[in-house]
N, C-alpha and C positions, 0 to 999 in steps of 0.2 A: 504494500500500500504506500502511495506517495501523497505528500501534502500538496494541496493546490491552494493558490491564493483565494481568499474569500471574495475579493473584488478584483478581477483581472485588470491589469494596467491598460489604459487607453492607448492603442497603437498609434493614434494620430499625434500624440504628444511625445516628442523625443526628449530624452533625459539630458540634463546638463552634467557632464562629468564633474566630480567633486575635486577639481584642481583650481588653483588660483587663476591660471590663464583661461580655462574654460568658463569659469564664473565671470571673470572680467569681460570676456568676449560676448557673453550673453546679456550684459547690462547695457543700458543707454549711456550716452556720453557723461552726463552729470552723475548718474549712479555709479558708473565705472570709476570716475575720479574719486568719489567718496569711498568706494570699496577699496581701491588700491591704497588710498591714504590711511584708511583704518587698518588694513592688513599690514602695511609696511610699518606703522607706528606701534603695532601690538607687541606685547611681550610674548615670548615663546609659547607659554601656556594659553594665551588668549587667542592665538591665530585660528585654531579649530572652531571656536565659538563664532568668531567674525565670519569665517568661511561658511559656516552653517546658516547664519542669518541671511547672508547675501545670496547663498545658493537658493534659499526659499524664494527670494525676490526674483531671481533669474528663472526659476521654474514657473513661478506665477505668470511671468510674461509669456510663457509658452502655452498656458492653459487656453483652450479654444474660447471659453466664455468670459475670460477676464475683462476684456474691453467692454463687452455688453454689461457686465456687472457694474463696472465703473459708471457707464452711461446711465444705467437705470438708477443708481444711487444718486447721481447728480440731478436727475430729473424727478426724484422723489418717488420712483416706482418701487424701490427696494429699500428696506430698512438699513442694510449694511452693505457697503462695498466690499468686494473680495479683498481689497487692501486692508480693510479694518479687521480682518480675521487674524492678522499677525499680532500676537500678544506681546512679543518682545520688542516691537517698535524698530524693525530693521530699516524702516524708511526714514 
């Protein structure tokens, strides 16, 4: 018997490798600058946490409905934008 994921991954969303360069490449210009600034200024033990936070942002940009969620929230059609789901405030 093999274990199968409860919710299979959406094949339309490609993953962002968990490397500094891949995360930086997946971010927009201003976000990319903030990411590199934060990672380069981080102490050795803080780099993984910074990478995790920004990896979530990079992955969110690839979500098919992220732009629609933002637009709905701005128009008052949704209570919460997808960006507000980040508890740790990576933005």
